[in-house]
N, C-alpha and C positions, 0 to 999 in steps of 0.2 A: 641426569635429570632428577629433580627433587620429586620423588614418587609420592610422598605425603601431600605435597602441593597439588600434584596431578590428581590424586584421589579426591582431594577437597573440591577441585573444580568439577570433576565428574559427579561427585555426590551433590554438590550445589545445583548442578543442572538437573539432576534427577529430582531433587526437591522442588525445583521450579515447575517441572512438567507435572509431577504428581499433584502438587497443591493447586495448580491452575486447572488441571482436569477435574479437581474436586470443587472448583469455584471459589477458591480462597482469595482473599484480598490481595491485589497485586503489590501494594506497598509493603504489607507485612511479609509476603512471600519473598520479594526482592531483598528486603533487609535481612531476613533470616538466611537466605542463600549467600548474601555478602558476608555475614558473620561466619558462616561455615568456611568460606574461602580465606577470610582474614585469620581465623584460628589455625587452620591446617597449613597456611603458608608462612606463619610466623610474623605476620603484619601486626597483629594485635587488634582487639576489639575497638578500642578508642580511636587509634589512627585510621583503622579500616572504615569506620563510619564518619568521623568528623573531618577527615582529610580526603581520603580517596573516594568514598561514596558521595559525599556532598560536592566534591570538586566535579565529578562527572555529571551529577544531577544538575548543578547550577550552570555548568558550561553549556550543556545541551539546551537548557531552558533559555539562556541568554542568546544562543546562536539562532534558535528557530522559533522563538515565541511569536514574533511578528509575522512570520510566514504562516504559521498555523492560525493566527488571529485573522489575517487577511482572508485566508481560505474560509474560515468560519463565517465572516461577514458576507462574503460572496454567496456562500451556501444559504445564509439566512435570507438574502435578497431574492435568491432563486425560489426559496420556499414561500416567502410572503407574496410574491407575484404569481405563484403557482407555475412558474416557468419550467421547473424541472418536470412536473407532471405533464405539462403541455408537450414538451419535447419527447417524453416517453410515449405518450399517445400517438404523436406524429410518426415516430420511428416504427412503432408496432403496426400501425395502419399501413405502412409501406412495405412490410415484409409478407410475401405470399404465405398462405396458411400451411402449405406443405413444408415450409421452412420456419414455422412459428417457434420451434425450439430455439432458434437463433435469436429471437426477438429480445429476450431478457438479457443474455450476455452482451449482445451488440449494443443495446440501449445503454446498459451500465458502462460499457467501454467508452462510448461516445460522450456520455455525461462526464466521466472522469477526465477524458482528454480535454474537455471544455472547462475544467476547473471545479466541477461540482465535487464536494467531499464524498468519501466513501459512505458516510452515514446518511447524508442528504439523498444521495443517489439510491441507496438501499430502501430508505423509507418512502421515497417517491415512487419507486417501481414495485414495491412489495404488493400493493393492492392489485396492480396490473398483472403481476406474476401469478398471484393467487387465482385471479380470474381466468387466466390462460390455462393453468393447471386444472382448475375445476372443469372448464369446458372440454379439455382434452382427456380428462379422467386420468391424469398422471399422478403417481404417488407424491404426496405433499413433502415427503422427506428430501426430495431433490431440489426444492425451492432454494435452500441456502447455497447449494452448489451452483445453481444457475446464476444467482446474484453475485456470489463471491468470484466466480470466473471473470465477470466483467469489471467489478469494482476493485478487486484486490490483486490482479495479476498484470496482464499486458497494459491495461489502461493507466497504470501507475508509472510505467517505465518507458513508454514509447518516446522517441525523440520529439522534443517540442512540448511535452506535457508539463503543466505547472505543478504536478504532484511532487511531494517532498522527496520521493525516491529518485526522481529525475534531477531535482535541483540540488540535493545535498552533495552528491559527487561533483557537480558543476561548481558550486561555491567552494568546496574544499580544494579543488584544483586551482581555482582562481586565486585563493588565498596563498597557494604555494607558488604563485607567479606565472601560472600557465595561461597564456592569452589566446591560445588556439581553440580552446573549448567554448562551447555555447550550449544552451539547453537542447539544441538539435544535433549535438555530436553523435557520430555513428548513425547518421540518418538512413543510409541504404540498408546496411545489415540489420539495424535495429527494427525498422519497419517490416522488412522481409521476414525476419525470424518471428517477431511477435504477432504478425498477421497469421503465420502458420500455426503458432501456438493457439491463438484464439479459434481458428477454424478447426484444428484438431480437437480442442476441448469441446466444441459444440458437437462435433460428430460423436465423440466418446460419450458425452452426456446423453445424446439421443439413444445410443446403443444401450446404455445402462437403464434408461427409462423404459425402453421397449422390453428389455429382459425382465425388469420388475413387473411390468404389466403381464407378460407371459406367465409369470409365476403367481398371478392372481392379485397383485396389489392394485389399489384404486386410490383416488383422491378422497381423503376424509378431512373435512373442515374442522377447525378448532373453534371454540366459542368466541374467541376474541378476533377471529379473522374478519377483515373488512374488504369489501370489493368496490371497485369504481362504479358509481351509478350514473345514469344519464344526466341528472341535474348537475353533478360535479363537472362532467365533460363540457356541458354548455357554458359554464362559467370560466373555463380555462382560456388563457390568452391564445392567440394564434401561434401554432407550433413553430412556424418559420420565424416569426418575430422573436419568440422565446429563445431561438438559437443565437440571436445576435450577440448577447453578452458573452457567450461561450466562444464565438468566433473572435470577438474583440480581445479576449484574454489571451488566446493563443497567438494572435498577431503581436500584441504589445510585449509579451514575454519573450518573443523571439526576434523583436525588432532590433537591428544593429545598424549603426552608421559609422563608417570608417573602422569597422571591425570591433567597435565598442557597443555593448548593450546599452540601449537608450533608457530603459526603465528597469530598476530592480524588480525582482519578482513580486515583492510585497506591494509595491506601488502599482504595478500592472494589474494585479488582482483587485486592489481596492478601486482603481479607476473603472475596471470592468463591473465591479459591484454597483457603482453609481449609475451605470447604464441601465440596470434592471428597473429601478423605480421610474426613471425618466421615460423610458419607452413603453412601460406597462403600468403607468400610474392608475389607469382606470380599473385595473384588476385588483387593486389594493382597497378592500372595502373599508377597513379601519386604518387610517393613516398613522395612528399612534402605534400600530403593530410594528411599524418599521423600527422604531426605537426599542420597543420591547424585544423584538427578535435580535437586534444587535446586542442588547444586554445579555440575552440568553446565549448568543454566540460567544461572547467574551467569557462567560462562566463555563461554557462547554469547552472552550479552548484551554482554560486552566486545567480542567479535568483530564482532557485527552493528553496534553503535552506532559503534565506532571506524571501521568501513568507511564508514559514512555521514558521520562526522566528517571523514574524509579528503576526501570530495567537498565538504563544506561549507567546509573550509579553502581549497580551490581557489576556491570561490564568493566567499570573503572577499577573496582577492587580486584576482579579476576585478572585484569591487565597488569596489575602490580605484583601478581603472584609469580614466583620464580619459574614455575612450570609453564606459564603462559608464553613467555618469550621463547622457551625451548620448542613449544608447539609451533609458534610463528616461524622460527628458524627452519623447522622441518618442512613447513609448507613452502617457504621461500626457496628452499633447496631441492624441492621435489623435481623429479625428471620431467622433461617436456618443456614446451614454450612458457615464458613468463606469463602470457595471457591466461593460460590454463591455471597456473598457480594463483593468479589474481582472482579468477572465478571461484576456485575452490575455497580460498581463504575467506572471501566475502560471503560466500554461501554458508560456510560453517559458522562464522561469527554471527550472521543474521539469524541463523537457526538457534544458536546458543542464546542470543538475546531475546528470541521470540518476537522480533520486530524488524521489519525491513529498514525503516527509517532509523530506528535505534541502532541496529547493527552497522548501518552505513556511517552513523555518527561516530562509531568507534573505529571502523575500518579505514575510512578515507584519510583522516589525519595521521593515523598510525602507520599504514602500509603504503599509501600512495607514493611517498618519496622513494621508497625502496624499488617499486616497480618502474617508476620514471627513470631511476638510475640504471635499471636493467635494460632500458631502451624501449619500453612500451609507450607508444604515442599517447599523449594526454587524451585525445579524443576517443581513442580505442578504450583506454582505461576507464574513462567516464561511462561509456555505454556498457562495458563488460561488468563493472561493479554494479551498475544500476540493474541490469538484467539478473545478475547473480543474487541480488537481494530478495528476489521473489521465489527462490528455489526452496529453501528450508524454513522460511519465516513463518509459513502457515502450518507448522506443527501444532499439536493440540493445545499447547500453552500460549499460543499467540493471542494477544488481547483482542484484535479485530475479529479473529475467528470465533472466539468465545462470545463476543458481543453480538456479532451478526447472527450466528447460529442459535445461541441460547436466548439472547435478548430480543433481537428484531424478529426472528423467525419462530421462536419458541420450539425449537427442536433440540435433541440431545446429541452428545457425542456418539452414543451407541447407535442411534438411528441414522444420523446424517453426516457423520464425519468422514466415513470411508470414501464416498464420492468426492468430497472436498479434497481429501488426500491425493486421490488419483489425478484430479484435474489441476491442483495447485502445487503439488510437489513433483509427482512423476512427470507430468507433461511439461512443466516449467523448467525442470532440470534438463530434460531432453532438448528443449529449445535453447537453453543456455549453453549447452555443449555444442550445439550447432553454431551458435554465434561465435564461440571460441574458434571453431574450425574455420569459419568464414573470415574472421578477423586475422587469423594466422595466414591464410592463403592470400587475402586481399587487404593488406594493411593500409593501403593508400586510398581506399574508398572514403568519400566524405561521411 
């Protein structure tokens, strides 16, 4: 093994983590990390940036731009019609007060299954979450954990979800000629394991909150905190009606005739976005806001996907390093079933990339052919890679973690990250290993 190359990859990853923890710009950080790998691996600065880095950056952008754009438009329509807030209020009202700790994660989970983006779901639910925490006098530092458990874990990878972490492995396997996969691959094991993960996280979150209360912590509002008032609730659409676009998106994205998917994910999401203004037209006070919101969604899409592309570009440079292939060979030849190897390799790469979807963008085309050749069923590989992507992706340098915790919730890593780590790393890794065991024991389940 080329030890200088290995050292460069490790040093670059350490640089990524440290700079992201300090709030550094993701583009600058990714490029500097890529340069470290390019230098220590003998690739050279110019080929490293102009060939490998840009190749990975542009390839990911080309493959997934319209998926992210359609999701952004759908989220914009759910926001313009106040549908996301209406669904949130409906779900919270149906949960008994003694289980109110479950209201925030479960609501986020359902919104994400229905195609609402991480950011739209978080912004829609934050005022409700703050209201619940204030009423229950729970420490505010647990709000990010309550949101992230729902928006960034199980809701992104359950079978049938339109989230990118579910669709990227599906598309990658289809491009390899695998016709047996669908967005619902691994249905039984996937839903079973991820439901357990969600329930376990809710119980663990409740225990952490109770322990903090016992230690004398209370809810302390911040100046910028906003809470849902009665006037806003009166102007929301009917919650059951607001659920319709989310149901439509799940149906269309999983609709198959003769074994063939009827709608590509992007078209299914865009058609569902059209349903929002049609059935909730009266809730749109200013009709011009439809076009304004779509414009903002386009701009936000560029920002979100280019940030992921920046990390993917780094991954492409690392992938070209001599030590990287040695590391992959070691994982492929690790003892145990190939399903376990697929889980470990995907988990590690997503953790290194600091992005579930970004890591999958690297892992699926690079490793899926090897695991298929080892006899792993395509449907199993789809679900295992998808679940594995949420294991280590939420380390401190993850862009979504930084954005939700620091930007949306205005908390710091020091005060709020440890509960997030327990719920989105420890719990999800345990769930992923359970999935590996079940897929190994019952390989023929749908």
